[in-house]
C-alpha positions as CSV (number, residue, x, y, z in Angstrom):
1,X,0.3,-0.2,0.2
2,X,1.4,3.4,-1.3
3,X,2.0,5.9,1.8
4,X,4.3,9.1,1.2
5,X,7.0,10.1,2.3
6,X,9.2,13.4,2.4
7,X,12.8,12.3,1.5
8,X,15.8,14.3,3.0
9,X,19.6,13.6,3.8
10,X,21.1,13.0,6.5
11,X,25.2,12.7,6.9
12,X,24.9,11.6,2.7
13,X,22.7,9.1,3.3
14,X,19.7,9.4,1.5
15,X,16.0,8.8,4.0
16,X,12.6,8.7,4.0
17,X,10.3,9.9,6.8
18,X,6.7,9.0,7.3
19,X,4.9,12.1,5.4
20,X,2.7,11.7,8.7
21,X,5.4,12.6,11.1
22,X,6.4,15.5,9.1
23,X,4.4,19.1,10.3
24,X,7.0,21.3,8.0
25,X,10.5,21.6,7.0
26,X,11.9,24.6,6.9
27,X,15.4,26.7,7.2
28,X,16.6,27.1,11.0
29,X,17.9,30.2,12.4
30,X,19.3,30.5,15.8
31,X,19.4,27.8,18.1
32,X,20.4,29.0,21.7
33,X,22.0,25.8,23.9
34,X,20.3,24.6,26.7
35,X,22.6,23.7,29.5
36,X,22.6,19.9,31.0
37,X,19.9,19.0,27.7
38,X,20.9,15.9,26.4
39,X,24.1,15.1,23.4
40,X,21.4,14.8,21.1
41,X,19.8,18.4,21.6
42,X,21.1,21.2,20.3
43,X,19.0,24.0,21.8
44,X,15.6,25.6,21.6
45,X,14.9,27.7,18.2
46,X,12.1,30.5,17.5
47,X,10.1,29.2,14.4
48,X,6.5,30.8,13.6
49,X,6.0,32.8,17.3
50,X,6.5,29.0,18.9
51,X,9.5,27.3,20.4
52,X,11.3,24.4,19.3
53,X,13.5,22.1,20.5
54,X,16.2,21.3,18.0
55,X,17.4,17.6,17.7
56,X,21.0,17.3,16.1
57,X,20.0,14.5,14.5
58,X,23.6,13.2,13.3
59,X,24.2,12.5,17.0
60,X,20.4,11.3,17.8
61,X,22.3,8.5,15.1
62,X,25.2,7.8,16.9
63,X,27.4,9.9,14.0
64,X,29.7,13.4,14.5
65,X,27.4,16.6,15.2
66,X,26.3,18.7,12.3
67,X,28.5,21.2,11.4
68,X,25.8,24.3,11.2
69,X,21.9,24.1,12.0
70,X,20.6,25.1,8.9
71,X,17.6,22.8,7.7
72,X,15.2,20.7,9.8
73,X,12.0,18.5,9.4
74,X,8.9,19.9,12.6
75,X,7.7,17.1,13.8
76,X,4.9,17.2,16.7
77,X,5.2,14.5,19.4
78,X,3.3,14.4,22.8
79,X,2.5,17.9,22.3
80,X,6.0,19.4,22.2
81,X,7.2,20.7,18.8
82,X,10.9,19.3,17.6
83,X,13.4,20.1,14.7
84,X,15.3,17.3,13.3
85,X,18.1,18.9,11.5
86,X,19.1,17.5,8.2
87,X,21.8,18.0,5.4
88,X,19.1,18.7,2.5
89,X,15.4,17.8,1.9
90,X,14.6,16.8,-2.0
91,X,10.2,16.4,-2.0
92,X,7.2,14.4,-1.0
93,X,6.9,10.9,-2.9
94,X,5.0,8.1,-2.5
95,X,6.5,4.6,-2.3
96,X,5.2,1.3,-0.9
97,X,7.3,0.5,2.1
98,X,8.7,-2.5,2.8
99,X,9.9,-4.4,6.1
100,X,13.5,-4.2,7.6
101,X,15.8,-7.3,6.5
102,X,16.2,-9.7,9.5
103,X,19.9,-9.7,8.6
104,X,20.5,-5.8,8.0
105,X,23.1,-4.9,10.0
106,X,23.0,-1.1,10.3
107,X,25.8,0.7,11.8
108,X,25.0,3.1,15.4
109,X,21.6,4.0,16.4
110,X,19.8,3.5,12.4
111,X,18.4,0.2,13.9
112,X,17.0,1.8,16.6
113,X,14.9,4.5,14.3
114,X,14.5,2.7,11.3
115,X,11.0,1.3,10.7
116,X,11.4,0.2,6.9
117,X,12.9,0.5,3.4
118,X,12.3,2.7,0.1
119,X,13.3,2.0,-3.3
120,X,13.7,5.3,-5.5
121,X,15.2,4.6,-9.1
122,X,16.4,1.5,-7.7
123,X,17.9,2.6,-4.6
124,X,17.0,2.0,-0.8
125,X,16.4,4.5,1.3
126,X,16.1,3.7,5.0
127,X,12.3,4.8,6.5
128,X,12.9,6.5,10.2
129,X,10.8,6.6,12.8
130,X,11.5,10.7,14.2
131,X,10.0,9.6,17.4
132,X,12.9,6.9,17.9
133,X,14.9,10.2,17.6
134,X,13.9,12.4,20.4
135,X,15.9,12.4,23.7
136,X,14.4,10.2,26.3
137,X,13.0,7.0,23.4
138,X,16.4,6.8,22.4
139,X,17.2,4.5,25.5
140,X,14.1,3.0,25.3
141,X,14.4,1.9,22.0
142,X,18.1,1.2,23.0
């Protein structure tokens, strides 16, 4: 069954995010650091008259930090808005998602947040569950 996905790039890897998790895709301005926050929390940013928690998606996936905040996927979980940093966006496309293969080994924390695979031009892309990247859910998912 076909579903819509936003295509984005994180650390050179194209990924798909279920469109029902996406509130918007934006450019992020100034990010204010939050003392004693999880390493994955880059800080807070003002966006359309609301404050969003900025998640460094690379750090949440067990990778080196994102060099500079720029683009982000905005999502709302449990009444809170989050901005997930990404390197680039493509567009929204319909795909038929497939489950992850049981023998698929994913490095870092990709495996804890990947919920499937879609194919674009015969290239597989992981489908990420953004909610699994919110600090607090990382420990539960691991």
